[in-house]
A tleap script that builds the chain and sets N, CA, C and O, in Angstrom:
source leaprc.protein.ff14SB
mol = sequence {
  NMET ALA GLY GLU ALA THR ILE ALA LYS ARG
  ILE ILE ALA ASP ALA LEU GLU ALA ALA ASP
  GLN ASP ALA ASN LYS THR THR GLU ALA MET
  LEU PHE ALA VAL LEU THR GLU ALA LEU SER
  GLU LEU MET LYS SER ARG SER ARG SER ASP
  LEU GLU GLY PHE ILE SER TYR HIE LEU ASP
  ASN TYR ASP GLU SER GLU TRP VAL ILE THR
  ARG GLY CCYS
}
set mol.1.N position { -13.921 -1.002 9.528 }
set mol.1.CA position { -12.698 -0.661 8.824 }
set mol.1.C position { -12.489 0.849 8.917 }
set mol.1.O position { -13.433 1.627 8.777 }
set mol.2.N position { -11.261 1.243 9.152 }
set mol.2.CA position { -10.933 2.658 9.257 }
set mol.2.C position { -11.154 3.366 7.927 }
set mol.2.O position { -11.022 2.765 6.861 }
set mol.3.N position { -11.489 4.639 8.004 }
set mol.3.CA position { -11.701 5.427 6.798 }
set mol.3.C position { -10.495 5.437 5.883 }
set mol.3.O position { -10.631 5.452 4.660 }
set mol.4.N position { -9.301 5.429 6.486 }
set mol.4.CA position { -8.078 5.422 5.688 }
set mol.4.C position { -7.978 4.151 4.856 }
set mol.4.O position { -7.568 4.193 3.696 }
set mol.5.N position { -8.351 3.024 5.446 }
set mol.5.CA position { -8.284 1.754 4.719 }
set mol.5.C position { -9.275 1.740 3.564 }
set mol.5.O position { -8.979 1.198 2.499 }
set mol.6.N position { -10.436 2.325 3.764 }
set mol.6.CA position { -11.437 2.396 2.697 }
set mol.6.C position { -10.905 3.214 1.521 }
set mol.6.O position { -11.065 2.827 0.364 }
set mol.7.N position { -10.279 4.335 1.823 }
set mol.7.CA position { -9.701 5.178 0.770 }
set mol.7.C position { -8.568 4.449 0.065 }
set mol.7.O position { -8.474 4.493 -1.162 }
set mol.8.N position { -7.706 3.779 0.825 }
set mol.8.CA position { -6.583 3.039 0.232 }
set mol.8.C position { -7.084 1.933 -0.689 }
set mol.8.O position { -6.533 1.728 -1.770 }
set mol.9.N position { -8.123 1.222 -0.266 }
set mol.9.CA position { -8.684 0.161 -1.114 }
set mol.9.C position { -9.246 0.745 -2.409 }
set mol.9.O position { -9.138 0.123 -3.465 }
set mol.10.N position { -9.837 1.921 -2.335 }
set mol.10.CA position { -10.372 2.586 -3.532 }
set mol.10.C position { -9.233 2.978 -4.471 }
set mol.10.O position { -9.347 2.818 -5.686 }
set mol.11.N position { -8.145 3.487 -3.915 }
set mol.11.CA position { -6.982 3.859 -4.730 }
set mol.11.C position { -6.430 2.635 -5.461 }
set mol.11.O position { -6.126 2.704 -6.651 }
set mol.12.N position { -6.303 1.518 -4.749 }
set mol.12.CA position { -5.806 0.281 -5.360 }
set mol.12.C position { -6.763 -0.196 -6.443 }
set mol.12.O position { -6.328 -0.573 -7.531 }
set mol.13.N position { -8.059 -0.183 -6.158 }
set mol.13.CA position { -9.050 -0.626 -7.151 }
set mol.13.C position { -8.983 0.238 -8.406 }
set mol.13.O position { -9.063 -0.277 -9.521 }
set mol.14.N position { -8.836 1.555 -8.227 }
set mol.14.CA position { -8.735 2.459 -9.383 }
set mol.14.C position { -7.467 2.170 -10.190 }
set mol.14.O position { -7.497 2.155 -11.421 }
set mol.15.N position { -6.356 1.941 -9.488 }
set mol.15.CA position { -5.090 1.654 -10.175 }
set mol.15.C position { -5.177 0.341 -10.950 }
set mol.15.O position { -4.700 0.253 -12.081 }
set mol.16.N position { -5.780 -0.673 -10.347 }
set mol.16.CA position { -5.901 -1.964 -11.027 }
set mol.16.C position { -6.851 -1.882 -12.218 }
set mol.16.O position { -6.627 -2.530 -13.241 }
set mol.17.N position { -7.889 -1.100 -12.088 }
set mol.17.CA position { -8.804 -0.904 -13.219 }
set mol.17.C position { -8.082 -0.216 -14.375 }
set mol.17.O position { -8.265 -0.580 -15.537 }
set mol.18.N position { -7.258 0.781 -14.047 }
set mol.18.CA position { -6.484 1.471 -15.086 }
set mol.18.C position { -5.523 0.500 -15.776 }
set mol.18.O position { -5.350 0.557 -16.993 }
set mol.19.N position { -4.898 -0.389 -15.002 }
set mol.19.CA position { -3.992 -1.380 -15.591 }
set mol.19.C position { -4.754 -2.336 -16.495 }
set mol.19.O position { -4.264 -2.704 -17.562 }
set mol.20.N position { -5.945 -2.740 -16.080 }
set mol.20.CA position { -6.753 -3.655 -16.888 }
set mol.20.C position { -7.158 -3.039 -18.215 }
set mol.20.O position { -7.332 -3.753 -19.202 }
set mol.21.N position { -7.311 -1.723 -18.250 }
set mol.21.CA position { -7.785 -1.040 -19.446 }
set mol.21.C position { -6.669 -0.666 -20.409 }
set mol.21.O position { -6.936 -0.164 -21.501 }
set mol.22.N position { -5.426 -0.904 -20.019 }
set mol.22.CA position { -4.284 -0.544 -20.861 }
set mol.22.C position { -3.398 -1.775 -21.048 }
set mol.22.O position { -2.804 -2.276 -20.094 }
set mol.23.N position { -3.320 -2.247 -22.270 }
set mol.23.CA position { -2.547 -3.455 -22.564 }
set mol.23.C position { -1.057 -3.287 -22.256 }
set mol.23.O position { -0.341 -4.279 -22.123 }
set mol.24.N position { -0.582 -2.041 -22.143 }
set mol.24.CA position { 0.826 -1.782 -21.858 }
set mol.24.C position { 1.143 -1.792 -20.364 }
set mol.24.O position { 2.303 -1.657 -19.975 }
set mol.25.N position { 0.125 -1.950 -19.535 }
set mol.25.CA position { 0.329 -1.939 -18.090 }
set mol.25.C position { -0.026 -3.304 -17.516 }
set mol.25.O position { -0.966 -3.958 -17.966 }
set mol.26.N position { 0.746 -3.722 -16.511 }
set mol.26.CA position { 0.433 -4.971 -15.831 }
set mol.26.C position { -0.030 -4.666 -14.407 }
set mol.26.O position { 0.281 -3.618 -13.841 }
set mol.27.N position { -0.766 -5.593 -13.861 }
set mol.27.CA position { -1.229 -5.451 -12.486 }
set mol.27.C position { -0.046 -5.308 -11.540 }
set mol.27.O position { -0.044 -4.433 -10.674 }
set mol.28.N position { 0.952 -6.155 -11.699 }
set mol.28.CA position { 2.114 -6.107 -10.813 }
set mol.28.C position { 2.858 -4.781 -10.914 }
set mol.28.O position { 3.229 -4.199 -9.894 }
set mol.29.N position { 3.078 -4.302 -12.129 }
set mol.29.CA position { 3.765 -3.017 -12.306 }
set mol.29.C position { 2.969 -1.885 -11.666 }
set mol.29.O position { 3.546 -0.989 -11.049 }
set mol.30.N position { 1.661 -1.920 -11.808 }
set mol.30.CA position { 0.816 -0.877 -11.225 }
set mol.30.C position { 0.895 -0.920 -9.699 }
set mol.30.O position { 1.001 0.124 -9.056 }
set mol.31.N position { 0.843 -2.115 -9.120 }
set mol.31.CA position { 0.930 -2.235 -7.666 }
set mol.31.C position { 2.288 -1.771 -7.147 }
set mol.31.O position { 2.365 -1.123 -6.103 }
set mol.32.N position { 3.362 -2.099 -7.872 }
set mol.32.CA position { 4.677 -1.611 -7.468 }
set mol.32.C position { 4.750 -0.082 -7.575 }
set mol.32.O position { 5.384 0.562 -6.739 }
set mol.33.N position { 4.118 0.494 -8.574 }
set mol.33.CA position { 4.095 1.957 -8.705 }
set mol.33.C position { 3.372 2.593 -7.522 }
set mol.33.O position { 3.841 3.587 -6.969 }
set mol.34.N position { 2.238 2.027 -7.134 }
set mol.34.CA position { 1.491 2.547 -5.986 }
set mol.34.C position { 2.327 2.409 -4.713 }
set mol.34.O position { 2.410 3.346 -3.919 }
set mol.35.N position { 2.944 1.244 -4.520 }
set mol.35.CA position { 3.782 1.015 -3.348 }
set mol.35.C position { 4.960 1.985 -3.313 }
set mol.35.O position { 5.278 2.537 -2.260 }
set mol.36.N position { 5.603 2.192 -4.449 }
set mol.36.CA position { 6.742 3.100 -4.525 }
set mol.36.C position { 6.344 4.518 -4.159 }
set mol.36.O position { 7.059 5.201 -3.426 }
set mol.37.N position { 5.203 4.961 -4.671 }
set mol.37.CA position { 4.734 6.318 -4.352 }
set mol.37.C position { 4.377 6.443 -2.873 }
set mol.37.O position { 4.662 7.465 -2.249 }
set mol.38.N position { 3.757 5.414 -2.315 }
set mol.38.CA position { 3.417 5.441 -0.887 }
set mol.38.C position { 4.690 5.491 -0.041 }
set mol.38.O position { 4.774 6.264 0.913 }
set mol.39.N position { 5.678 4.668 -0.393 }
set mol.39.CA position { 6.940 4.679 0.342 }
set mol.39.C position { 7.646 6.023 0.218 }
set mol.39.O position { 8.228 6.505 1.190 }
set mol.40.N position { 7.604 6.631 -0.958 }
set mol.40.CA position { 8.234 7.938 -1.156 }
set mol.40.C position { 7.628 8.982 -0.234 }
set mol.40.O position { 8.344 9.807 0.333 }
set mol.41.N position { 6.318 8.946 -0.085 }
set mol.41.CA position { 5.649 9.885 0.814 }
set mol.41.C position { 5.975 9.587 2.273 }
set mol.41.O position { 6.227 10.504 3.055 }
set mol.42.N position { 5.971 8.316 2.640 }
set mol.42.CA position { 6.259 7.938 4.020 }
set mol.42.C position { 7.689 8.278 4.427 }
set mol.42.O position { 7.942 8.604 5.587 }
set mol.43.N position { 8.633 8.205 3.473 }
set mol.43.CA position { 10.034 8.499 3.779 }
set mol.43.C position { 10.245 9.958 4.154 }
set mol.43.O position { 11.285 10.315 4.707 }
set mol.44.N position { 9.270 10.795 3.859 }
set mol.44.CA position { 9.373 12.209 4.235 }
set mol.44.C position { 9.195 12.404 5.736 }
set mol.44.O position { 9.652 13.402 6.292 }
set mol.45.N position { 8.528 11.448 6.396 }
set mol.45.CA position { 8.247 11.629 7.818 }
set mol.45.C position { 8.647 10.444 8.695 }
set mol.45.O position { 8.556 10.526 9.920 }
set mol.46.N position { 9.082 9.358 8.092 }
set mol.46.CA position { 9.452 8.157 8.850 }
set mol.46.C position { 10.857 7.725 8.496 }
set mol.46.O position { 11.337 7.963 7.387 }
set mol.47.N position { 11.505 7.093 9.442 }
set mol.47.CA position { 12.865 6.600 9.191 }
set mol.47.C position { 12.807 5.296 8.406 }
set mol.47.O position { 11.782 4.615 8.358 }
set mol.48.N position { 13.921 4.978 7.805 }
set mol.48.CA position { 14.030 3.711 7.084 }
set mol.48.C position { 13.739 2.550 8.027 }
set mol.48.O position { 13.045 1.601 7.662 }
set mol.49.N position { 14.274 2.634 9.237 }
set mol.49.CA position { 14.059 1.585 10.230 }
set mol.49.C position { 12.575 1.418 10.555 }
set mol.49.O position { 12.084 0.293 10.653 }
set mol.50.N position { 11.866 2.523 10.720 }
set mol.50.CA position { 10.425 2.455 10.972 }
set mol.50.C position { 9.706 1.736 9.833 }
set mol.50.O position { 8.876 0.857 10.066 }
set mol.51.N position { 10.036 2.119 8.599 }
set mol.51.CA position { 9.370 1.529 7.433 }
set mol.51.C position { 9.739 0.051 7.280 }
set mol.51.O position { 8.883 -0.774 6.962 }
set mol.52.N position { 10.998 -0.278 7.503 }
set mol.52.CA position { 11.397 -1.682 7.419 }
set mol.52.C position { 10.663 -2.515 8.462 }
set mol.52.O position { 10.222 -3.627 8.171 }
set mol.53.N position { 10.531 -1.988 9.671 }
set mol.53.CA position { 9.814 -2.694 10.715 }
set mol.53.C position { 8.350 -2.891 10.373 }
set mol.53.O position { 7.795 -3.970 10.585 }
set mol.54.N position { 7.723 -1.848 9.842 }
set mol.54.CA position { 6.316 -1.908 9.456 }
set mol.54.C position { 6.093 -2.955 8.370 }
set mol.54.O position { 5.193 -3.789 8.467 }
set mol.55.N position { 6.930 -2.897 7.333 }
set mol.55.CA position { 6.798 -3.832 6.209 }
set mol.55.C position { 7.110 -5.256 6.662 }
set mol.55.O position { 6.390 -6.194 6.317 }
set mol.56.N position { 8.166 -5.412 7.422 }
set mol.56.CA position { 8.537 -6.737 7.904 }
set mol.56.C position { 7.428 -7.343 8.757 }
set mol.56.O position { 7.098 -8.519 8.604 }
set mol.57.N position { 6.857 -6.548 9.649 }
set mol.57.CA position { 5.770 -7.029 10.501 }
set mol.57.C position { 4.603 -7.528 9.646 }
set mol.57.O position { 4.071 -8.613 9.879 }
set mol.58.N position { 4.216 -6.725 8.658 }
set mol.58.CA position { 3.065 -7.113 7.834 }
set mol.58.C position { 3.357 -8.335 6.969 }
set mol.58.O position { 2.481 -9.176 6.768 }
set mol.59.N position { 4.575 -8.437 6.459 }
set mol.59.CA position { 4.931 -9.628 5.679 }
set mol.59.C position { 4.959 -10.875 6.559 }
set mol.59.O position { 4.512 -11.946 6.146 }
set mol.60.N position { 5.483 -10.729 7.765 }
set mol.60.CA position { 5.564 -11.868 8.678 }
set mol.60.C position { 4.200 -12.301 9.207 }
set mol.60.O position { 4.016 -13.461 9.576 }
set mol.61.N position { 3.247 -11.376 9.246 }
set mol.61.CA position { 1.956 -11.663 9.859 }
set mol.61.C position { 0.798 -11.673 8.872 }
set mol.61.O position { -0.363 -11.640 9.280 }
set mol.62.N position { 1.099 -11.718 7.586 }
set mol.62.CA position { 0.050 -11.711 6.577 }
set mol.62.C position { -0.760 -12.997 6.638 }
set mol.62.O position { -0.211 -14.096 6.559 }
set mol.63.N position { -2.057 -12.848 6.777 }
set mol.63.CA position { -2.938 -14.015 6.788 }
set mol.63.C position { -4.275 -13.716 6.109 }
set mol.63.O position { -5.280 -14.382 6.359 }
set mol.64.N position { -4.262 -12.705 5.249 }
set mol.64.CA position { -5.434 -12.282 4.484 }
set mol.64.C position { -6.536 -11.662 5.333 }
set mol.64.O position { -7.627 -11.401 4.824 }
set mol.65.N position { -6.278 -11.422 6.604 }
set mol.65.CA position { -7.254 -10.688 7.404 }
set mol.65.C position { -6.984 -9.201 7.218 }
set mol.65.O position { -5.930 -8.809 6.717 }
set mol.66.N position { -7.929 -8.391 7.620 }
set mol.66.CA position { -7.736 -6.953 7.466 }
set mol.66.C position { -6.866 -6.429 8.587 }
set mol.66.O position { -7.034 -6.799 9.749 }
set mol.67.N position { -5.935 -5.566 8.227 }
set mol.67.CA position { -5.046 -4.967 9.204 }
set mol.67.C position { -5.679 -3.717 9.762 }
set mol.67.O position { -6.435 -3.030 9.075 }
set mol.68.N position { -5.372 -3.428 10.997 }
set mol.68.CA position { -5.872 -2.227 11.639 }
set mol.68.C position { -4.923 -1.087 11.300 }
set mol.68.O position { -3.705 -1.217 11.419 }
set mol.69.N position { -5.498 0.023 10.878 }
set mol.69.CA position { -4.720 1.214 10.600 }
set mol.69.C position { -4.731 2.060 11.865 }
set mol.69.O position { -5.796 2.412 12.374 }
set mol.70.N position { -3.545 2.387 12.373 }
set mol.70.CA position { -3.480 3.219 13.567 }
set mol.70.C position { -3.110 4.638 13.172 }
set mol.70.O position { -2.539 4.875 12.107 }
set mol.71.N position { -3.430 5.537 14.011 }
set mol.71.CA position { -3.155 6.951 13.766 }
set mol.71.C position { -1.989 7.414 14.649 }
set mol.71.O position { -2.145 8.281 15.508 }
set mol.72.N position { -0.819 6.809 14.411 }
set mol.72.CA position { 0.386 7.225 15.117 }
set mol.72.C position { 0.507 6.694 16.531 }
set mol.72.O position { 1.245 7.261 17.337 }
set mol.73.N position { -0.190 5.637 16.848 }
set mol.73.CA position { -0.118 5.071 18.206 }
set mol.73.C position { 1.168 4.317 18.411 }
set mol.73.O position { 1.400 3.775 19.492 }
savepdb mol mol.pdb
quit
């Protein structure tokens, strides 16, 4: 697994743990917050079309296997 994926999994685990520890937060809301922040950062360097293609590809091909993270290939 790429180092980036390991870091991303840690970020998600930390966010979900924080949601579990606060009765005012839900897992879904926390995941949407993480996704929104990631998209906000990506929009600084990627076009909407690029992001839509990336998201669409992953939604269409989701099978619970690990995805390969590429470095701009």
